[in-house]
Structure formats: C-alpha cells, structure tokens
N, C-alpha and C positions, 0 to 999 in steps of 0.2 A: 876184285868183287861186282858182282855187278849191280847193277841201279836199284833193283828192289832189294838187294841186299842192303846195301848202303842204306837206304832209306828205312828201313827196317833195326838196322845198328842206330842211328840217329837216332829215332823212336823209344828205342828202349833206353839211349842216354840220356834223354830228355826228361822219360819216364820216370827214370834214376833219382835225377836231378833236383825235379820237383818234387819226387816223395820226401827225400832229404831236406828239400826247405820246410815241405810243407808240418818235418816231424821240429824240424828247427821250433819256427812259428810256434808249435802246441806247446813246445817244452817249455814256452817263456810263457806263455797264458796259462800253463797248469802253476807252474814257480809263482805265477801273480798272485795267484788264490791261494796258493798253497801256503809259500813263506810266510804268512801274515797268522794262518792259524795253527801252524809249528808253530809260535814265536808263542803264540797264547796256549798250548797245550804245556809250552813247559815252565810260562810263567804261571802256570796253575801247579805245577808241582811245587814252588817256588811257595805256594799258599801252607803248603802242608810241612815244608821245611820249618819256617817261621815258626808255627805251632806248636811243633814239635821241638825249637830252640830253646822259646820262654818256656814250654812247658820244661823243661829240662831245666830250667833258673830258678822253679819254685822249687823244687823236689824231685826228688828219684819216682817217688809213688805216680808224681803228677805225669812225668814222661812217660810213664806205663801205660795208666790212663788215658790220659792225649791220645795215646797213640791206640789205642784198642777204642773209644772212644771215636774216630776219627775213622776209625775202618767202620765201624754201625753204621756213621754218617755216609759214606761212602757208595757202602751196599744196601741201601735203602734207598740214595740219589740216583742210581742207577735205573730208578724207575722213572724218575723224570728225563734222563740220560736217552735211555730206550723208548717209550711211550711216545718221545716227544722228534723223533728222529724220522719215523714218515711225512714231516712236514717239509723237510730238505726235498726229497725227491719229487715230492707231491707240486708243489712250489715250480721244481724247475722243469717240470712235464707241463704246465702252463704255458710259464713265459718260453719255453720251447715250439710251444703252438700257438703263439703270438697271444695267449689269451690274458693278459693285461687284466681283464676285470675282473676276471677272476681269483689272482693272487691277493686282493685285499679279505673276499669273503675268507679264504680257504685260510690267510694269516689271523681273521678274527675268531674260526674255531680252534687254529690252534693256541688260541689266550684262552680261550674256555676249556680245553682239554689240559692246557697247562696248570693253569689252578686245578681246576679238579683234581690231577695227577698229585699237581703239590701238596694238597691239603692231605688228600691222603697218604703221600710218603709223612706227613706230619704224625699224623694219628699213628701210622706204626712205627716209626721212631717211638713218639709218650710211651706207644707199648711197651719197648722193648726198653725203654728206661723206670720205667714200673716193675720189671723182670729180669731186671741186671744182677739182683742179686741171688737170682734161681742159677748163674751160670757158675760153674766151677773153678772162680779169681781164687784169688788171696784176701784175705777180711778187708783188708786196706781200700783194694780196690773198687766195690761196686760204689761207696758215695760218691768218689773222686770222678769215675764214668760216668754218672749222674748229673752232678754240676756241668759237665760239658755238654752232655747232650741236651740239659733241658735251657742251654745258651744256646747252642746249634741248631735247634729242631725249627725255631720259627725261621729259619733262611732257606727252608725245600720250597714254602710255595714260589717266593721271588726269583729262588733256581731256576726251578723250571718256569718263569719266563722269560730269565734269562739266558735259556735253552732253546723257547721258541724264535724271539730276537734273532740268538744267533743263529738256525737255519734259516732263518729270511736274506741275511747276510749272505751266509752260503749259498743260497741258490738262487741268488740277484748275481753273484761276484763280487761282492762287496766286502770284503773280508777284512779291511784295514777296520773300520769298529771295531771287532771283532777284539783286535789287537791291543786297541790304545785302553779298550775299557779295562778288558783283564790287567793292562797294566797297571790303568788307576785304583784296580780293587788291588794289588799286591800292594801299595801304596799304602791302603788305607788301611788294609790287614797290620800288616808292620806295625804302623802307630796305635789301631786300635790294640791289638795285643800287646805291645809296651805297656798302653795306657792304663788298659782295664787288667787286662792278668797280671802285672808286675807294680804296677799301682804309680806308673811314673806320668809327670807333667801334669801333678796334679791331681790326677784322675783316682778315683778309689780303688783299692786293690782288689780285684774278684777272683782273683788264683782262674783254675778254668775254668769256671763259670761266666769271666772275664774272657777268657780266649776264643768258647762257644760263642757269645757274645758277639764278637769282633766278626765269626763268619756269617752270622746275621746281619750285622750292616754293611758288610762288604757285598751281600749278594743282596741289599736293597739298594746300594748304592746302583752294583750295575743294572739290576734291571731297570731302574729309575732310567738311566743315562743312554743304553740301549734304545728305550722306548722312545727319549727322545731324540737320540738318533736318527731313527727310523719318520722321524716327521718329517724330515729333513729334505732338500729341493733334491737330491738322489736316487731317493724312493719316491718319491710325487706321484709318477706315472702308476704308479701301484695303489695307489688310493686306499691304504692300508688304515688310514684311522678315517675314511669318508662316514662310517654310521656307525653306531652300534645295534649288532647284531647279533639274536636269541640264541641260545645253543642250538645246533645242526644237527641231531645222530645221524640224517642222511650225509652229511658231509664231514660229519666226526668217524663214520666207519671205516670207511676207505683209509685214512689215516694210520687207525688202530691195525688194521688189517697187514699194515707195512708191517709199523712200529711195536706191533706184539710177539712176532719172530726174531726183530733185533732185539729187545726187555732179552726175552729167554737166553738168545745168544750171547748178553753180554754176562748174563748169571750165571752159563753154562759153564765160561772161561774166567772170570771174577771165582766162583766155587772150585777151579780146578788149581787155581792160586794157592789161594785159600787150606783147600786141602794138601795139596803140596808143602805145606810151610807146616803144618798140623805134622804130617809124615816124617818133615826133618825134624820135629819135637821129641816123634816116638826114640829117633836114633840118637841122640847126641846134640847137648849142649855147644859142642865144638860145631858140627855141622849144620847146627841151626843158625846161630849165626854166620855164617861165613853165606850160606843162602840167602840171611835178607840183606846179605851188600852185594850177591851179584844179583839177585832178583832187584835190586832196587837200582842198581846199575844198568841193566838190562830196560827196567822198566823206564829209565829217562832219558834210553835211544830208543825207546819207543815210541814217543813223543813226535819224533820225526815221519814215520811214516802213516801214523795214525791220522794226522794235520792235514796228511798227503793225502790219505782214504777219503776224507770229508770234502777235498775240493774234488776228487775226480767221481764222487757221488752227484753233486751237481754238475759238473760241465757235462759226463755221460748221461745224465739226466737229462739236461736239454736237447743236444745231440738226440739219443734216441725218441724224443718228444716230436723228429722232425722226419722218422721212419726210415732212413736211410742209413745204412749200416756202416759204409766208409767213413765219417766223421765219429763215429763210438768205437770203431777198432784202430783210430787214430788216437784217440784221447786214451784209449787201453795201452795202448805203446809205447806211450811219453812217460804213461803214470806207469808204469814196467820200468822203461829205465829210472827213471829217477830213485823208484824206489830202490833197483838195485844198486844205484851208485848210496842213494845213504845207506843201506846196508851194509855194502863191500866198507864205507866208512868207518862207520862205527865199529865194527868187528874189527878191524883193523884198530881204532884207535884203543879197545878193549884189552885186545891182546897183547900191544907195545908196552901199555900203562896198567898194567893188571897190578901190578904189585906198588904204583903209586895209588892208584882207586882203593885198593884193598886197607892203603895207610892212613885215606882221609878218614874211615870211619872208626878206626883202633888202634892201638898200639901194642897188644899182643901180638906177638912177631910169629906164632905159631899159626892164630886162626889167618892170622892177612896171609899166612904162605896156604892156608887152606882156602881160604878166596876167591884169593889169586886161580889158583887150579879151576876152582868151579868158573871163574870167568874167561877160561879156555872157551869151555862151555858154553860159557852167555855169547861169545860172537861167533859161534857155532848155530847158536839160538837166533840171532840177527834176521838172519838169511830166511829163515823158513815164518817167524812170526813177521818181516814186513812185506814179504809173500802173500800171507794169507789175509792183513786184513785190507790190500792194495786189493785183491781180488775180491774181498766181502764189499771195499766201498764200490767197488766199479758194477756189481751183481747188486747194488742196493739203488743205484743208479737208473739199473735195468729194471727195478721196483721188482726184483728177483730177492725175497726174503725165507721164504718158507723152505725150500732146499736149503740153503745155506743154514740155514739154522742146525736141520740132521743131521750134515754132514759134522758143523761143530759139534752136535752129543755125541755122534757117535768117535771123534778124531780126539776131544777132550776126555771124555771119561772111559772109551773103550777103551783106547789104542793109550793114548797117555798116560791116564792113571793106573789102567790097569797094568802097563808096562813096567811102569815106573814102581809096583807097590814090588811086583817079580822081581825084577833086576835086583831092587834095592832088599829084600828081604830073604825071595828065595836065592836069588844066585850071590846076597851077600855083598853087593854092590854100594849100599849103603848110598850116600847122597847123590853119588853118579851116579847112581843107577834112577834115580830120582829126576833127574837133568834126563839121563837118556830116555825118559818115555817122554818128558816134553818137550825135546828135540823133535822126537819122531810122533809124535802125535799132530805138531804143528806141521811137521813135514807131510804128512798126510793128506792134513787138509789141506793144505796148500795146494797140493794136486788133483785132490777131488774136485775142490772149488775152482782150478783150470779149469777142467772137464766143464764143468756146469756153468761156465762161462762160456764156451765153447760152445759149448748146446744152445743156449740163451743165445748168440749170436746168431747163430742159425738160425734161431727160429725166427729172429728180427729181419734177417735175409730174405728170409720166407714169406714174410708178411704173417707172421701168425702171434706175434704181440703186438 
C-alpha cells in the first residue's frame, strides 16, 4: 500500500474509533438524564394502581367510578402537561446559548403560565363534575364519580407547578430530584389513600372523596418540595427566584407557540386510545377486557421511551442552541439506539410472558387466552410506539412542534382509527383489526416523523433554524 493510501486508512480507523467513543460517551450522558425520568414515569403509574386497589376494597361501584374519575382527571390534566411542555426546550435553548440570566426570567413566567393553566383545568374539571350525571352511566356511578372529582380537582393548580418545576430539572440536566419527589409522592398517596379512603390510622373514612383528596395532597407536597429543591445550590446559577416578576405576555407567548401544538398532539393520541377502547366495547365484553389488559401492559412499557424522550428534548435543545448539527445528530443517534434497545427488550418480555401477564389481571381462562394473543400485537406495538415518541422528543428539542402535531393527527385519526374500524367491522377482524390499525398508524407516524427530523436537521445544517 502506498504511503498516502496507508495514511487515509489510518485516518478512517481513527475517525471510526473516535465516533464510537463519542457515541458511547453520549449514551452514558443520555442514560444519566433519562433513567431518573423513566423511573419517575413508572412511579407515576403506581399512583393510579394504588387508587384502584383502595377503591376496589371499598366496593365494585367505587372501583368503576374511581377508574372513570381518574380518566377524567387525566384527560383534563393533559392541559397542564401539554401547555407547560414548551418550557423545557425554551430553557434548554437558553442554557445552550449560555444565557444563564434569562433562565430565571423564563422560569418565573412559566410559573405564571402554570398557575393560569392549573386554574383553568380546575374550572373545567368542576364543570365536568357538575354535568357527570348527563353521561350515559348506570344510576349509581355519577354520585360516586362526583365524590372523587371534588376531592381531586384542587390538585390541578399544584400539578401544573409540578410540571413547571420538572421542566426546569429536565432542561438543566438535574433529573434526580424529579425521581425522588415522585417516589415521595407515591408514598404519601399510599398513606393518604389508605387513611382517607378506608379510614385507617385513625383517619375518617371518606371513600372516593378521600382518594381524590389524597391526589390533591400528593400534588401539593410534590410542588412545595420541588420548588424548595429549585432554591438549592445546584440551581443557584440560574437565579430562579431572584425577584417576583409580573406576568409578561411577550415571554409567555413563545412558550405557548411551542406548547399548544404539543398539547393538541397529546389530545389526539389520548383520544385515539379512548376511542379504540369504546370500539372494543361495541365488539364484545371479552374483547374489551382483553384489550384493557393488553393496552395497560403496553402503557407500562411505554413509560420507558417516554421518559427517554423527555431527556432527548432537553439534551437536543441545548445542542441545537449552539448552531452545530454534529452534536445534535450524535444525541439523536444515542436516543435512537437506546429506544431500540428498550423496545426490543419490552417486546421480548411481552411475548415470552404474555400468559403470565394476562393471569395477573384475571382468573378467567378464556380472557387470559384472548389477552395473550393481543399481547403479541402489543409486542409489535412497542417498536412503532417507542420510535414515534423518541422522534417527537427530538423534534421538540429542535423547537419543531406544529408539523409533528399535524403528522400525529393524520396518523392517529385517518390511518390508525380509520383503518382499525375498517379492519374490525368491514373485514370482520374484531379486536385484532383495531390493533392492526393502531400498529399501522403509529408506524406511519414514525416514518413521517423520521422524514421531518431529517428535514429539520438539514435546515439546522444550512443555518435556517
């Protein structure tokens, strides 16, 4: 080999080795931020499980009403999650640009936005509570649902403050407080639900109202502790509480321009799964029960890529602020590899232990067998679901939220729901048809979001963003 050829080969080997080393280092950094957020998401599911178990100890009606009330609370709370979601990429951009002084100003406006969002969510849930008797529920459910909602509705302003504080932790790369405070909230919810729901530990037995009140106590505690932690030394450089600012629409508007499409995208996704559950109810009781088992197991697995997507939003936001595309591509690559590894792991577990998972939910052998079949589809679901939320997280970090919202609207409601209903009723595939629609829709979303990310990265490289 000639000297120039040998030189080029050595350069290629060195470049390849450097890229692998850089990728390994970035994988560690992404995991360092992502693992606490994944843990927090998994713990958050635990709150719903505790509420369901305690409500079930009270009675069958309370179990059903608590589930419906919790679903209504979740749908309304999406406004707090979605409308606050623009805070993390905004703060990450400021940090990436070394504009530390602006972080505190934006955070304080985020608190105002959180209070406004939380109060609006509170009013909306109270309106739902006053009109719950208009829903086509059985006669015993509306009063019980109302009891839960009147106890839980006061949590929403504090939940919005939790989301504002959490966004700061994500943007600054300090995710451990989020995990610790969520664990604390789970412990408080366990004690408060047992005490106020069942009347243990000398507390009054308040039933579903007590379980709802426990949700309020949890979010008050989490908000206060998170805000206290933000006053600590690790956040002192950002001067988060330097002064009390008045609401500034000029700073709130840019956050909302990012947040509103995120919120609408969340509504499209949540609405799809609610509509699919309703369609399962039209098909049959067996299919509906099996679907609830499969979708709840899939939702648990979904917490892994969801937590990772939050980490990607913050890390990519900081890298993009420097105006260099190479660090952004590196973080996208590490996020994609981790998401693929998690999807393959959860898919394998769902397939290998599908019968055992189904048996945890029910003793009905026929229901177990049907649910195990849907869990195989849930395993396929992991790949498309994980990739689409990873891509959404990356695009949020690049401050690209409007086109992804439109992609989700098309993929979820035109492809997933439309194809699912056609396969279920037109082709007679029943529950399997609805799941085919879900998998296809999420796959289409992943492909389109991938093209969008490629375009956005190209624009960043050309200096257009």
